[in-house]
C-alpha positions as semicolon CSV with decimal commas, in nm:
position;residue;x (nm);y (nm);z (nm)
1;M;2,045;2,536;-0,543
2;N;1,831;2,861;-0,666
3;A;1,802;3,131;-0,433
4;H;1,368;3,155;-0,552
5;V;1,201;3,007;-0,778
6;N;0,953;3,206;-0,943
7;V;0,573;3,077;-0,969
8;I;0,376;3,220;-1,244
9;Y;0,004;3,099;-1,143
10;G;-0,244;3,019;-1,374
11;A;-0,640;3,198;-1,358
12;G;-0,763;3,269;-1,072
13;G;-0,426;3,176;-0,861
14;F;-0,456;2,783;-1,015
15;G;-0,171;2,587;-0,831
16;T;-0,147;2,799;-0,534
17;E;-0,303;2,481;-0,327
18;G;-0,095;2,236;-0,533
19;V;0,231;2,422;-0,499
20;G;0,143;2,554;-0,101
21;N;0,072;2,155;-0,040
22;F;0,438;2,065;-0,249
23;K;0,624;2,325;-0,033
24;R;0,447;2,169;0,311
25;L;0,587;1,811;0,207
26;C;0,953;1,996;0,144
27;E;0,881;2,157;0,495
28;G;0,774;1,788;0,668
29;R;1,127;1,684;0,547
30;G;1,357;1,946;0,639
31;A;1,418;2,018;0,268
32;Q;1,406;2,390;0,054
33;F;1,137;2,382;-0,205
34;E;1,440;2,547;-0,429
35;S;1,663;2,261;-0,321
36;L;1,395;2,025;-0,465
37;L;1,319;2,187;-0,776
38;P;1,647;2,271;-0,990
39;F;1,490;2,538;-1,198
40;D;1,434;2,938;-1,179
41;S;1,045;2,935;-1,261
42;L;0,778;2,762;-1,327
43;T;0,464;2,824;-1,529
44;L;0,095;2,667;-1,389
45;Q;-0,168;2,629;-1,605
46;C;-0,545;2,504;-1,606
47;S;-0,636;2,259;-1,910
48;P;-0,892;2,140;-2,000
49;A;-1,100;1,888;-1,834
50;S;-1,183;1,753;-2,182
51;E;-0,793;1,628;-2,266
52;H;-0,725;1,383;-1,996
53;I;-1,105;1,232;-1,992
54;T;-0,892;1,145;-2,407
55;E;-0,603;1,057;-2,208
56;R;-0,817;0,823;-1,988
57;H;-0,944;0,655;-2,225
58;E;-0,617;0,588;-2,382
59;A;-0,479;0,436;-2,082
60;S;-0,776;0,182;-2,062
61;R;-0,678;0,003;-2,387
62;Y;-0,444;-0,170;-2,174
63;I;-0,685;-0,201;-1,828
64;D;-0,939;-0,047;-1,701
65;V;-0,844;0,216;-1,468
66;N;-1,180;0,300;-1,394
67;G;-1,178;-0,013;-1,177
68;I;-1,129;0,084;-0,834
69;E;-1,093;0,466;-0,712
70;P;-0,988;0,545;-0,332
71;H;-1,253;0,902;-0,336
72;D;-1,543;0,866;-0,641
73;D;-1,522;1,187;-0,682
74;A;-1,137;1,204;-0,733
75;A;-0,986;1,460;-0,932
76;S;-0,796;1,427;-1,266
77;E;-0,465;1,356;-1,096
78;S;-0,295;1,371;-1,555
79;F;-0,098;1,627;-1,595
80;T;0,153;1,760;-1,923
81;T;0,512;1,898;-1,887
82;S;0,654;2,147;-2,132
83;M;0,977;2,360;-2,184
84;N;0,923;2,701;-2,244
85;P;1,123;2,712;-2,605
86;D;1,263;3,084;-2,486
87;S;1,339;3,037;-2,133
88;H;1,418;2,680;-2,119
89;Q;1,203;2,646;-1,807
90;P;0,893;2,409;-1,731
91;I;0,514;2,451;-1,800
92;I;0,289;2,238;-1,622
93;Q;-0,086;2,194;-1,732
94;A;-0,296;2,000;-1,517
95;H;-0,699;2,041;-1,450
96;S;-0,682;1,994;-1,079
97;E;-0,462;2,081;-0,785
98;V;-0,364;1,725;-0,723
99;G;-0,259;1,783;-1,127
100;I;-0,032;2,011;-1,036
101;F;0,109;1,868;-0,734
102;R;0,184;1,509;-0,873
103;A;0,343;1,700;-1,143
104;L;0,595;1,884;-0,911
105;C;0,655;1,565;-0,742
106;A;0,745;1,429;-1,107
107;L;0,969;1,642;-1,176
108;T;1,133;1,685;-0,808
109;M;1,243;1,303;-0,907
110;G;1,358;1,407;-1,244
111;E;1,138;1,227;-1,424
112;S;1,033;1,570;-1,644
113;S;1,065;1,339;-1,981
114;R;0,705;1,284;-1,897
115;R;0,526;1,509;-2,130
116;H;0,166;1,410;-2,141
117;T;0,100;1,136;-1,847
118;T;-0,211;0,984;-1,673
119;P;-0,195;0,730;-1,388
120;H;-0,231;0,395;-1,541
121;Y;-0,386;0,271;-1,189
122;L;-0,572;0,482;-1,002
123;W;-0,551;0,240;-0,673
124;R;-0,136;0,310;-0,609
125;S;-0,050;0,219;-0,244
126;L;0,160;0,071;0,023
127;C;0,023;-0,182;0,293
128;L;0,201;-0,078;0,601
129;D;0,211;-0,318;0,903
130;V;0,210;-0,036;1,208
131;A;0,075;-0,337;1,471
132;R;0,442;-0,546;1,477
133;Y;0,656;-0,246;1,427
134;Q;0,430;0,004;1,679
135;A;0,576;0,324;1,364
136;S;0,514;0,642;1,555
137;I;0,282;0,923;1,387
138;Q;0,595;1,084;1,284
139;E;0,727;0,768;1,106
140;I;0,429;0,680;0,950
141;E;0,411;1,092;0,811
142;R;0,767;1,010;0,673
143;V;0,626;0,722;0,438
144;I;0,346;0,931;0,337
145;D;0,573;1,227;0,189
146;L;0,794;0,916;0,068
147;L;0,508;0,781;-0,135
148;A;0,351;1,139;-0,223
149;L;0,697;1,171;-0,439
150;H;0,668;0,870;-0,626
151;G;0,322;0,990;-0,713
152;M;0,118;0,720;-0,478
153;S;-0,277;0,777;-0,363
154;V;-0,328;0,524;-0,103
155;L;-0,196;0,457;0,230
156;H;-0,370;0,102;0,343
157;L;-0,290;0,097;0,782
158;H;-0,289;-0,192;0,902
159;L;-0,343;-0,127;1,268
160;T;-0,431;-0,442;1,432
161;D;-0,307;-0,792;1,446
162;H;-0,191;-1,073;1,699
163;Q;0,111;-0,807;1,862
164;S;-0,077;-0,461;1,918
165;W;-0,412;-0,300;1,875
166;R;-0,318;0,052;1,787
167;I;-0,743;0,228;1,691
168;P;-0,945;0,281;1,943
169;V;-1,304;0,124;1,993
170;D;-1,574;0,305;2,139
171;G;-1,664;0,052;2,462
172;F;-1,395;-0,117;2,467
173;D;-1,120;0,129;2,664
174;K;-0,873;-0,181;2,785
175;L;-0,778;-0,169;2,404
176;L;-0,633;0,214;2,494
177;Q;-0,351;0,023;2,704
178;S;-0,239;-0,192;2,431
179;P;0,131;-0,031;2,328
180;G;0,164;0,216;2,099
181;C;-0,228;0,219;2,062
182;F;-0,248;0,586;1,920
183;T;-0,535;0,886;2,022
184;W;-0,786;0,999;1,840
185;E;-0,596;1,326;1,824
186;Q;-0,325;1,146;1,677
187;L;-0,529;1,012;1,418
188;D;-0,749;1,262;1,311
189;S;-0,425;1,484;1,273
190;L;-0,263;1,176;1,052
191;R;-0,568;1,190;0,850
192;R;-0,545;1,580;0,792
193;Y;-0,172;1,538;0,662
194;A;-0,230;1,262;0,413
195;K;-0,506;1,460;0,250
196;Q;-0,219;1,731;0,200
197;R;-0,037;1,527;0,055
198;Y;-0,327;1,454;-0,179
199;L;-0,316;1,077;-0,028
200;T;-0,588;0,833;0,063
201;L;-0,613;0,665;0,383
202;V;-0,729;0,336;0,414
203;P;-0,749;0,206;0,784
204;E;-0,763;-0,168;0,871
205;I;-0,881;-0,372;1,165
206;D;-0,808;-0,767;1,068
207;M;-1,140;-0,964;1,110
208;P;-1,203;-1,246;1,302
209;G;-0,918;-1,368;1,309
210;H;-0,514;-1,199;1,377
211;C;-0,641;-1,080;1,691
212;A;-0,462;-1,200;1,984
213;S;-0,419;-0,857;2,120
214;L;-0,801;-0,800;2,135
215;L;-0,775;-1,151;2,329
216;Q;-0,596;-1,051;2,560
217;R;-0,769;-0,804;2,662
218;Y;-1,128;-0,925;2,593
219;P;-1,117;-1,284;2,646
220;E;-1,463;-1,319;2,633
221;L;-1,516;-1,232;2,258
222;S;-1,355;-1,556;2,180
223;G;-1,621;-1,793;2,331
224;K;-1,334;-2,032;2,379
225;P;-1,119;-2,095;2,724
226;S;-0,795;-2,120;2,493
227;F;-0,649;-2,189;2,165
228;I;-0,394;-2,446;2,070
229;H;-0,155;-2,173;1,965
230;P;-0,177;-1,849;2,031
231;L;-0,132;-1,706;1,686
232;V;-0,434;-1,920;1,593
233;S;-0,739;-1,752;1,726
234;Y;-1,007;-1,573;1,633
235;I;-1,362;-1,443;1,783
236;D;-1,636;-1,570;1,838
237;A;-1,950;-1,530;1,599
238;H;-2,239;-1,593;1,790
239;A;-2,151;-1,360;2,104
240;E;-2,394;-1,095;2,117
241;E;-2,092;-0,883;2,246
242;S;-1,893;-0,973;1,880
243;Q;-2,171;-0,844;1,708
244;R;-2,104;-0,503;1,901
245;F;-1,737;-0,489;1,923
246;L;-1,723;-0,544;1,550
247;Q;-2,014;-0,208;1,512
248;S;-1,775;-0,006;1,689
249;C;-1,474;-0,144;1,483
250;A;-1,670;-0,015;1,221
251;A;-1,724;0,335;1,360
252;S;-1,402;0,380;1,414
253;L;-1,254;0,262;1,063
254;A;-1,506;0,529;0,931
255;R;-1,334;0,776;1,190
256;V;-1,013;0,772;1,032
257;A;-1,060;0,649;0,647
258;S;-1,062;0,959;0,405
259;G;-1,185;0,783;0,096
260;D;-1,437;0,554;0,050
261;Y;-1,303;0,233;0,113
262;V;-1,199;0,013;0,499
263;H;-1,022;-0,281;0,484
264;I;-1,184;-0,547;0,761
265;G;-0,916;-0,851;0,704
266;G;-1,054;-1,191;0,681
267;D;-0,719;-1,325;0,616
268;E;-0,554;-1,669;0,767
269;V;-0,847;-1,754;1,008
270;L;-0,728;-2,059;1,082
271;G;-0,947;-2,323;1,251
272;M;-1,299;-2,159;1,244
273;P;-1,566;-2,351;1,098
274;D;-1,650;-2,158;0,738
275;S;-2,032;-2,056;0,860
276;D;-1,857;-1,910;1,154
277;Y;-1,652;-1,723;0,928
278;D;-1,928;-1,559;0,681
279;M;-2,128;-1,442;0,975
280;A;-1,869;-1,253;1,090
281;M;-1,726;-1,110;0,745
282;T;-2,099;-1,042;0,714
283;M;-2,155;-0,895;1,058
284;F;-1,884;-0,688;1,028
285;Q;-1,933;-0,565;0,623
286;D;-2,281;-0,495;0,712
287;A;-2,230;-0,248;0,978
288;V;-1,931;-0,074;0,717
289;H;-2,210;-0,018;0,482
290;D;-2,462;0,110;0,715
291;L;-2,198;0,408;0,736
292;G;-2,215;0,450;0,352
293;L;-1,875;0,313;0,332
294;K;-1,709;0,016;0,130
295;T;-1,527;-0,293;0,253
296;I;-1,245;-0,442;0,110
297;A;-1,135;-0,809;0,222
298;W;-0,803;-1,003;0,175
299;Q;-0,844;-1,261;-0,091
300;E;-0,928;-1,591;0,156
301;G;-1,304;-1,332;0,156
302;C;-1,394;-1,474;-0,158
303;R;-1,426;-1,840;-0,066
304;G;-1,709;-1,717;0,201
305;K;-2,080;-1,617;0,110
306;V;-2,020;-1,235;0,162
307;T;-1,903;-1,064;-0,139
308;A;-1,619;-0,796;-0,027
309;D;-1,669;-0,431;-0,244
310;A;-1,303;-0,530;-0,337
311;Y;-1,047;-0,782;-0,282
312;Q;-0,686;-0,763;-0,197
313;F;-0,506;-1,043;-0,331
314;W;-0,147;-1,170;-0,208
315;M;-0,059;-1,552;-0,172
316;D;0,027;-1,644;-0,546
317;R;0,119;-1,972;-0,635
318;D;0,516;-1,869;-0,630
319;D;0,472;-1,855;-0,235
320;I;0,259;-2,084;-0,149
321;P;0,389;-2,312;0,130
322;S;0,453;-2,694;0,100
323;E;0,313;-2,882;0,371
324;D;0,657;-3,037;0,433
325;S;0,817;-2,690;0,461
326;L;0,573;-2,581;0,722
327;V;0,600;-2,842;0,954
328;E;0,975;-2,880;0,905
329;A;0,966;-2,487;1,032
330;W;0,697;-2,498;1,307
331;P;0,772;-2,683;1,686
332;K;0,711;-2,992;1,662
333;Q;0,423;-3,013;1,907
334;F;0,217;-2,778;1,619
335;S;0,287;-2,998;1,353
336;A;-0,067;-3,071;1,313
337;V;-0,147;-2,700;1,332
338;A;0,128;-2,678;1,086
339;K;-0,082;-2,947;0,832
340;Q;-0,400;-2,770;0,880
341;A;-0,246;-2,426;0,795
342;A;-0,094;-2,587;0,476
343;A;-0,356;-2,721;0,367
344;M;-0,538;-2,354;0,437
345;Y;-0,237;-2,168;0,224
346;A;-0,356;-2,487;-0,032
347;L;-0,679;-2,294;-0,108
348;C;-0,510;-2,019;-0,267
349;Y;-0,433;-2,194;-0,582
350;D;-0,755;-2,157;-0,732
351;D;-0,854;-1,797;-0,532
352;P;-0,784;-1,644;-0,903
353;Q;-1,098;-1,807;-1,033
354;R;-1,291;-1,771;-0,726
355;L;-1,236;-1,349;-0,772
356;Q;-1,329;-1,342;-1,132
357;S;-1,650;-1,521;-1,005
358;K;-1,704;-1,248;-0,731
359;G;-1,649;-0,993;-0,946
360;S;-1,522;-0,713;-0,733
361;P;-1,216;-0,539;-0,802
362;V;-0,889;-0,673;-0,721
363;I;-0,606;-0,463;-0,586
364;D;-0,295;-0,686;-0,676
365;S;-0,060;-0,749;-0,401
366;Q;0,156;-1,046;-0,519
367;Q;0,409;-1,151;-0,257
368;S;0,645;-1,314;-0,529
369;T;0,711;-0,938;-0,675
370;M;0,533;-0,644;-0,392
371;Y;0,630;-0,780;-0,047
372;F;0,924;-0,536;0,074
373;D;0,972;-0,774;0,411
374;R;1,210;-0,991;0,143
375;K;1,566;-0,963;0,186
376;Y;1,788;-0,810;-0,107
377;Q;1,967;-1,111;-0,349
378;E;2,227;-0,810;-0,446
379;P;2,477;-0,677;-0,222
380;S;2,447;-0,354;-0,099
381;L;2,776;-0,105;-0,184
382;V;2,752;-0,013;0,188
383;P;2,959;-0,314;0,441
384;E;2,713;-0,210;0,733
385;Q;2,411;-0,242;0,530
386;N;2,477;-0,598;0,445
387;E;2,590;-0,657;0,833
388;R;2,240;-0,520;0,900
389;M;2,045;-0,751;0,620
390;K;2,112;-1,031;0,811
391;T;1,876;-0,996;1,064
392;L;1,589;-0,800;0,840
393;G;1,380;-0,939;0,600
394;F;1,151;-1,231;0,645
395;P;1,320;-1,572;0,670
396;G;1,095;-1,729;0,526
397;Y;1,093;-1,564;0,186
398;A;1,404;-1,662;-0,105
399;P;1,609;-1,375;-0,133
400;K;1,554;-1,153;-0,489
401;P;1,687;-0,905;-0,638
402;S;1,568;-0,557;-0,664
403;Q;1,477;-0,530;-1,015
404;D;1,258;-0,831;-0,980
405;C;0,977;-0,623;-0,889
406;L;0,941;-0,552;-1,250
407;N;0,887;-0,940;-1,300
408;W;0,553;-0,856;-1,184
409;T;0,228;-0,930;-1,412
410;P;-0,127;-0,848;-1,322
411;L;-0,341;-1,091;-1,175
412;S;-0,520;-1,308;-1,450
413;C;-0,816;-1,542;-1,312
414;N;-0,639;-1,826;-1,493
415;Q;-0,334;-1,817;-1,331
416;S;-0,488;-2,093;-1,061
417;H;-0,357;-2,493;-1,016
418;D;-0,501;-2,601;-1,337
419;H;-0,374;-2,269;-1,534
420;P;-0,073;-2,057;-1,420
421;T;0,041;-1,865;-1,700
422;D;-0,262;-1,768;-1,861
423;T;-0,277;-1,412;-1,887
424;A;-0,486;-1,337;-2,155
425;A;-0,634;-0,951;-2,189
426;S;-0,981;-1,096;-2,129
427;S;-0,870;-1,268;-1,765
428;V;-0,686;-0,970;-1,635
429;L;-0,860;-0,901;-1,272
430;T;-0,573;-0,673;-1,143
431;R;-0,766;-0,291;-1,068
432;G;-0,517;-0,142;-0,842
433;V;-0,182;-0,204;-0,734
434;E;-0,088;-0,270;-0,359
435;A;0,298;-0,286;-0,235
436;A;0,340;-0,425;0,131
437;L;0,582;-0,384;0,392
438;W;0,497;-0,653;0,679
439;T;0,746;-0,510;1,006
440;E;0,826;-0,840;1,244
441;T;1,165;-0,755;1,144
442;I;1,203;-0,413;1,162
443;R;1,355;-0,188;1,480
444;S;1,325;0,116;1,365
445;T;1,355;0,395;1,092
446;A;1,609;0,254;0,931
447;D;1,528;-0,037;0,901
448;L;1,154;0,096;0,710
449;D;1,420;0,319;0,471
450;M;1,645;-0,033;0,406
451;L;1,359;-0,241;0,319
452;L;1,136;0,060;0,125
453;L;1,388;0,190;-0,078
454;P;1,469;0,106;-0,339
455;R;1,248;-0,122;-0,433
456;L;0,933;0,137;-0,386
457;A;0,998;0,352;-0,631
458;L;0,992;0,030;-0,850
459;I;0,654;-0,020;-0,750
460;A;0,520;0,308;-0,825
461;D;0,655;0,358;-1,117
462;C;0,461;0,058;-1,222
463;A;0,170;0,146;-1,080
464;W;0,159;0,433;-1,228
465;N;0,241;0,350;-1,607
466;G;0,134;0,002;-1,622
467;T;0,261;-0,334;-1,688
468;P;0,630;-0,381;-1,683
469;E;0,617;-0,472;-2,060
470;K;0,403;-0,120;-2,131
471;I;0,751;0,045;-1,950
472;A;1,008;-0,092;-2,158
473;G;1,281;0,137;-2,256
474;N;1,166;0,373;-1,929
475;P;1,486;0,506;-1,812
476;C;1,355;0,474;-1,478
477;I;1,654;0,251;-1,374
478;E;1,906;0,501;-1,491
479;Q;1,712;0,742;-1,280
480;F;1,790;0,603;-0,906
481;D;2,093;0,855;-0,894
482;T;1,892;1,140;-0,893
483;Y;1,618;0,922;-0,685
484;A;1,958;0,881;-0,394
485;H;1,993;1,285;-0,411
486;V;1,630;1,347;-0,307
487;W;1,583;1,072;-0,090
488;N;1,879;1,185;0,074
489;L;1,780;1,592;0,056
490;C;1,444;1,473;0,259
491;G;1,538;1,301;0,546
492;F;1,568;0,914;0,384
493;H;1,935;0,885;0,412
494;D;1,914;0,471;0,519
495;F;1,781;0,320;0,138
496;Y;1,984;0,010;0,037
497;R;2,269;0,085;-0,201
498;S;2,199;-0,211;-0,441
499;S;2,484;-0,290;-0,604
500;S;2,249;-0,297;-0,923
501;L;2,082;0,020;-0,901
502;F;2,375;0,281;-0,791
503;S;2,665;0,426;-0,956
504;D;2,808;0,436;-0,570
505;A;2,749;0,439;-0,202
506;A;2,645;0,821;-0,137
C-alpha cells in the first residue's frame, strides 16, 4: 500500500468533487484511499464535451443508449484512462465529476485496460427488495457502495410488499407500525448518501396488489371482508379513500426519488378485474405526473389501458411456470388459485409484443439471467458456504452457473410464444439493464453478500459494455481475484467463492 497518492487536479480544481466522493466511499467501507489505488500519483484532466458526445454516438450503433436515463440532465459518465509515458502513472480524462468518480472505481477494480469508455446503457441498476428482508439503512448503504464500485447508476428500492411496509405515507400513520418502517430522516439521509456515490434512487410502492401488510392495518382499503388467500389481495380502486391513499403514496415516492422516475408496481395482481386494475394504475400514475415525475411499471402493466413512462420486464419465457407445477407447489385447498395464477403467467408469453405496442422504454430484468435469488450451480471453494446455500435462494428456480449471467441477450419484441428466438436489431426493446435481489430467504448481511457477489460484477460489466457478444474476449473473468481483493478490503467478506471464477478461497 502506498503511503500517499499525489492527486494532480485539473484546471480550476477539476476532479475535486469526484475524488472527494470516492474517498467518502472508501471511508464508508473502512478502506483507505491509498489501499484501493495502487499508484503513486493521479493526473486529472477535463476533456471537451464533444469527445464524449462522439463516443456516445458510437455506442448507439448497437442499441439506443438514450432510451432511458435516470436524470434528464445526467452528466456524462464517460472517461479515458492512459498512462503517463514518463512516470507510468495514470491520467484520467473526463468531462464531469461523475466521469472522474467512475474512472477511479474502474481503476480500483483493476479495469485500467479500459482506455476510452462510455456506458452502453445509462440505466444500470439493481432492484433491492427491502420488504421481505428488512435491510437496515447501513446495509443499504453497503449495497450502494458496492454498486458504485462496479459502475452502476441506479438503486431501485422495493419498499412495500405483503411482508412489510417501509415508507411513511402522510395521513396513514398506522403504516409506521409496520416492522422496520423507515423514518423520513433515514430516507433523506439515504438519498444524500446515494447522491454522493452518483447513484439515483428509484423508490417503489407496489400497487394495487402485493399489499397484505397495508390491508392488515387499513382493511377498509380493500373493499372486501376477506380474500381466498392472504397473498391474493388488492386495494379497492372504487373507494374514495383509495384515491386519497394513492395520492399520498405518490407524494412519498417523490420525496425519496433522486431522479426523474418512481416505480408504481403493477405486478401479479391476481383476481382483480381488469377495469379496476386500470382504474387504480391510472389514478396512481396521474398522481405521480401531477408532481412532475415519470412512472415505471412492471411488465404486467403493459396489458392495461394506461401507458407507463417505462416498463420493467422480468418474466421471460424460460421461467413461465406451468399450471401443473403451480398446482403441485400450492396446498390442495388453493388449487383453484394456482390455476388462476398459471393463466395469469401464461399472458407473459406475448408481453414483448405488447411492450413494443406501448412504445415506452423497457428496463430489462429477465428472470432467467438477472435474478440473484437463484442458487449457484457450481460449488463454493468454502465448504461452509455450500451448507449455507442449502437454505439460500428461491427454491422454485433451477440453479445456474454464475457465468450464466453472460447468456443474457437484450429483450426482443419477437421473443413471444410464436417467435421465441428472433432478436433482430430492429426488434430490440431493452433500454436499460437491472438485476434484482428478492430476499425471502435472506436472514443477514452475509446472505446479501453471498447472493449479490460475484454475479453483480458480471451484470455490471454487461450493463456498461453492452451485450455479452460485444464484450467477447473481455478479461472480466480473469479479474475476479482482483475483485475478491477489493471486496475483502471493503468489508464484503462473504461473497460466494465460486469454484469456476476464483483461484482460491481467500
